[in-house]
N, C-alpha and C positions, 0 to 999 in steps of 0.2 A: 335389911327390910326398909330401911329407911333410902338407899338408892336405887332400891326399884318401885317404891312410890311416887321418888319426886322422876321416876322417867314414866310411868304411867300417868300425873297427873295432864303431863302434855300428848298423850292419850296415844295405846298398841300399835306401831306398821305392822301390816299383816302384808303376805302374802298368799299367793289367790293356785293352788291345784289343779288343775283342767274349770279350760272352758269351755264347758257343753253346756246347754238349754238351759238349767234349774240355774250352772249363776247365773246368766242373762236374764232369764225369767224374774231372778228372788232374791240371788244373793248383791247383785251388783247394790238393787235399792237399801235393802236393808242397813248393806257397809255406809252409803250414800246419805242416810238419815241416825247412823252410829257417830254422834258426835265424837268421842273419845276414836275412833277408828279410821286410823291412815290406810287404805291401796298402797300398798309402795311398787309392786310387778306382779306376773301369773310364771306359771310353767305349765308348759300345752306342744305338746309335737307339732298339733296338727290345728294350734288356734291359737288368737291373742285379740289385745283389746286397743281400740283405740289410745293415742295419747301414753299408752305407760308401757314400759320395758319390756319384754316377752321373753320368755328363755322355754331349752327343748326341756328341760329335767325341774325336778325342781333341785338337788344338788346345785345347779349353773346357777339359781336362782339365788340360793340362799346363799354362792362361793362372792355372787354381783352386788349382795348386800345385805351385808351385816349384820347392819339395824333392822331390819325384820325379828320383832321377836314372837310374832305368832301366823302361827299357817290355817289358813281349812282346804282339807281337801275333800277335790268331789269329783274325781275320776272312779269308772265305774266300780269296784266292791273288790273283787280279786285282784284293784292294785294294791288297794288303799291299803294294808300289813305295812310295805317294806316302806312307802313312801313316808308315812307315819311314824314308826319309828325310828328313819335318819332323822324326818324335823326335831323327834323328842331325843333323839341321839344330842342334838344338836343344842342343844335346851332354851327349844323352840315351842309356847303354846302352841295346840294343835285344836282347833274344832272337827271330827269328823261326819259328813252328811250320811244318812243313815244308808243302809243300815251302816254302826260301825265298821262291821268288817264280810269278811268270807263263812268264817266260821266263828264259832265259841274261843276256840283255844289260842287262836286268834289279839282278839282280845283281852284273854288276859293276860296275855304278854303285853301287848300296850297298856293296860292300866300298871303293870309293875315296872315297867320303863316307866310313865314318868314319875309312879311315885321317885322312884330312882335318884333321878334327873330333878327331881322338883319345883315340876312343871305343871300346868295344867292341861291336862286330854278332858275334854267335854263329849262325849259322843248327842249328836242332834236329831233330837227329836222335834222334828218342827211343829209333830201334829195338835202335841202338848200344847202350842202357843197358841192355839185359838182360840178366840174370844169368850168362847162358853165353855172351855175345860174344865178352868179351877174353879166356877159357880157348883156347875154338874160335880164332879170331886164331893164338894162342902157339903152339898144332899146327902148325898147316896155316906158320906163315913158312917151316919150312925142305924143304913135303915141295909134288912134284912134285904137281896135281890130271891126274885123266882121267875124269872126267863128276863134276859138277852138276845133282839135279832139284829144284825149286824148284815150292811151290805153294803157295800165296798166294788163302784165296776164303772169302769171307763174304758176307752176304747183308745188301745194299744201307739194306734195308729197317731196320734193326735199325741198323748200326753209322751211316744219315747220312736218318733218318728226317724225310722235310722238307725235303732240300739243294737245294732244285730249280739251285745254281748247280754241283752238280758236274759236270751238264752238257752246262754250256755253255762254250765256250773259256775254257779257262784250266783248268776242274774239273776237268780229269785222268783223272776215271773214273773206273774199275776201277785207274788208278794211283795215283789217290790214298794208298787200303792197298799197292797192287806197290811205287810208291816204298819201302815198309818194308822190304820183301825188298830192292830191289836198292840201299837202304843197309847193311842187314848185307852183302851180298854182295860190295860196294864197298870194303868196309874190312875181309872177310878174308881173302879170298880173294886169297893170294903174287903172282898176275899184274896187267894192265890185262886186260880184256876186252873182247868187241867185239862190235858186235849182227853175228847173219848176214843174217836176218828178223822181221820179226814178224808176224803177222796179227790186226788188228784189228780186233772182233766189234761196231761199230754202229747202236746201235735208233733203225729211222729217226725218232724223233722228240727224236733228241738230239744230240750233237756233238759228244762223247766213248765213249770203247768202255766196254761193258759187260762184259766180258773181250777176252780176249787172251792171246795163245801162242808166246812169243819162242825165239827160238836165237843162241844167242854163244855167240866162243871165244875161245880167248885164245894169244899168242904161240906157244905148242908142244902146241896143237891140242888143247886140252883140249874136251867137249862140256858143253855150258851149258842148259841148255833149261829156261825158268818157264811156269808156267802162270796165270793170276789172272784174277779171275771172282767177280762180284758178285749169282750169280742162285744162292748153294748155300744153301740153310735151315736149319736145327741148328745147333753153335755151329762157330765157324770153325776151318780149318785152313790155319796158316800154318807148314810146316816147310817146312826146306832136311837135301838130302843128299849128304855130298862125300864121296865117292871118287878115295883118294888111297895110293898106292904098300901094295896089297892090302891096305891098314885102309877101314872106311868112317865116318865121325860126321853124327851127326845132330843137325840145331837142330831142332825142335819147338818146339809151343807160343809160334811169335816168341820164344824166343830161352829162351825161361824153363829146359826141357830139352837135353840136354845128353847123346846114352851117343859113348862111341867103340868101337868095337867089342865091342859088347852091353856094354859095363860102362856103369854107369850115374852120371855127372862130378856135375851140377849138377841139382837140380829145384826153381827157388825157388820165391817167387808174385812177379807180373812190381810191378818198381818202377823202373822206365826216369823217370818224370817226378821222381822223389828225384833219381837221378845228375844230368838236365840241368838242375836247380836248381843243385845243389852245382858243378856243372863251369861255369854260369852264374854262379857268383859268386867260382868262381875265374878267368875271367877277366878281373873287375871288378878283381878288383885288384890282378894285374897287368900292368891294361890290354891287355890280348888278344886280336882276336879271332880267330874259327873258324868257317871259312866252305869246306866241302868244294860244290861244283857237282857230285861225279862220279853220288850218282843224278840225278841231276837233268838232269843229261846223257844219260845213257842213258834218260830218256825221250820226250827232244828225240830221240835218235837213230828211237824207235820211234814219232812220232810223223811223221821225217821220211822213215823209208824202211818202211815197213809196208805192209801191202795193207788194206785195209778193206772188210770183208766188212757188208754191209747184217744185221738179222737186226729182230727183231717190236720195236716199239717199245715200254719200258718204261712202266710203268702204280706209279704210286705203292700 
């Protein structure tokens, strides 16, 4: 333990697996803002970053840089299990971009593997680190919900340009952003909730939905409605409204803005990934893992129980 702590005091050395849009937009600024995180190299067969060693795959990166102590897996979902397991088996701490795997069974195996290896595994539900989420959770903790309305809509051409994998099995389609809403809901709602019905609109040339309407309830009979859509033009809508005990809480702009009974409580800039990496550093320092599968389970339930309706083909 003393050797580990002495190494951590000078920071942990990170390797990035996958150098796509989310890495450039979010991970790199957050890593730069994390004092004890030092980016060493990247692994991606198609992309690289200036002034950093770049490798075709995870194994080559770790062979060349044994000093790497942690990796962030930011590849398409269907690739994450094998990469994460390989890193864990080499004694590396692992951050998994959301969702943490293509299936629940994959994630359960990674949890067991991390425990056996004595390293940290972190399922990075970034939306839970939005500025208003923690206070919303506190406000709701002792309250009885009556109704929840979730609207999560964006333009897939803006947020996932050229990403054909999102339409294939494991790519999740509109649930790729929709799971962000579910990650917040499963964190802040005081009771577990369960799917009652789901309508999934699937383009004729795709395997995953472009839109979804979901109905949930909780053990006390609250009504929870969610609408996800990849076909929105203009600014995205990432909003959640919760009616509880005669009051109304609105968590909007992806969790950056919190209003309770028409009183503005929080309105701040998005900084989710900074919180994410700070949490990863904390988990590594304490040799702990944090892998909540609740949001992924809700998506799995929707695919298991949902009614699929064909819709027009999606053309990029």
